[in-house]
Phi, psi and omega in degrees: 000136182289140180292136180286162179294149178289147179190192181233149180213154174264128185239126173228151187229349188257003182224158171261136183290135175234153181298133178090352181286137179272149177298330182293335180278352181261155174283109187231161170209150181258129179216152178287151177287136181262126184296336184286349179270122189281068175268149180264086183290341179291341179266356179251147180233150179288114181204175184275358179251147181291150177238127180281117181238111180072202183248007185272002181128186182261135175242134174256108183283121181247342182194149171220159179288129184297316182298319180295318178297319180299316179297321179296317179296319179296321179297320179289327185277344185301313178298320178295322179295318178297318179297318179296321179296316179298318180296320179296317179296318177297321178296316179296319178297319178296318178298318179297317178296320179296316179298317179297317180295320179296319180296317178296320179295320179294318178299318180294319181290330184266006178301317177299323178293321178297316177297321178297318178296319179295320178295321180290330184293334183267358180272117179255185181299329182271001183235034182288353176277353178282156178227153179273149178296141179254110180289146179270065182256344179068021182238195182295330179295318177297317179294322178297316178298321177297318178294323178297316179295323176297317178296319178297323177297318178294320178296320178297316179297318179295321179294320177296318178296321179295314179296320178295320180296317180296318179295317180294319179296319178298319179294316180297323179284325182291327184299306179291331178294319179296317179296319180296318179296319181297318180293319180294317179296320178296319180294328180283320185274333179223072184295338183268357185273347182216171178276121180302326180294317178296321178297316179293322180295316178295321178295322178295323176297319177296320178295319178298319180294319176301318180298317181295319180296313180297319179297318178295321178296320178295320178297317179298321179298319179291321180293325178297332177272003179077023183277116173236007183051224183266159175236158179205165176285132179215157179274111184295321179298317179295322179294319179297315180297322180293317180293317180295324180292334180276358179268160172236073187290152178285347180229158180299141179238127180249130180243124175238106186236130172288151178270151176075024176272098187259134176228160179254106189207171174269114187304311181298320182291316179293325174298326178293324176300310181297321179297316180292323178294317178294319180297321178296318179294321181296327181288337186244349184291142176268322182208351181196157177227134178240133178236130180230140177234126181210175177244145170232166184310108177081000185223150168258135187237131173238127177242133175239117185238139173232167181255031179279199184289347180084180182238123179301146180305326182291341183253007186291338175261329183293333182292345179268002175280155182290131180063022179277143177224132178290315181254097183286346183273348184286162183292142177295329182292335181276341183260178177270203181281347185085008182243350188301309182288328176296318177295316182299315180294319182295321177295319179299317180295319179295337175272005182080019183246195182220152174221125184207171177265122179265167177285148179204157180287335181207161175058202179249142180230106179260132187240127176248127178237130180229149177290141177285158175293000000 
């Protein structure tokens, strides 16, 4: 048995302890504790009440040496400290292993995403026809790859439309420029072969056409950016009558407009829609043009009808494409810029409306629908 720490105790033998008795009333003597007596001091604490230690009587522990107690406590605590240290090291090792395993698992799970990122990185503007592989995993990675391919398809379509638009615009601009150059060269090299006034008049027509094409291109550029400037409440019937009155159509034009058809729109832009619809009807009408303005539940409706050859069902959407022409064999001088209906539809969409070709017994019937105020 390990020797207990040295200390001092009060020892009495002639009385039995009773609650409330003072140590001073007992026959006491103070003596040092003798190490050869096997008392368990670790089970006794210094306090004001007696503690029974062994069978030799009652000892009241009043003091022990601090250094001895500290050494005893350290000796008792050493195994617990070692165990705590070992547990802490094991815990840190476990946390490290878990973190490493999670990182490896994440890398393995994200390998398809990494491959998808690498495939997308090599696709340039000239390779929009390429597609990324779609893994048959049935998870979010497969859906992500599908969405990426859908986006690439849209980008490819937009790039093709842009290239087609640039080519068509260049052709439309080159045609009047070529005609203008030919007339000027003819007037310079053979001034006596033609009427100078006719040459100037034809040249002015070419300049006007160039002006219209450039103006339409600028309008499309603004519309592509979503520019509608300000909007206000306006009477659609009054606007239609004003636009029709400013035209000089080759055939009679009849306007039937209800009063009080109010829409929230940009007047110049909406006026451009009506102007383009009337210009299209004037180019194809055989003997008359009819314009009607009315209301339907929640909508204002404008119809422009002509008695011309009409529009085949297969071309009813294509005529709203930029530089699209139903009759490609007709003379460029007889047609417009090829942008009028495309501009009209885009303005209608920006106003929250629709523009389409409706059914009719004869001719062409273009229908504009806008939300009412």
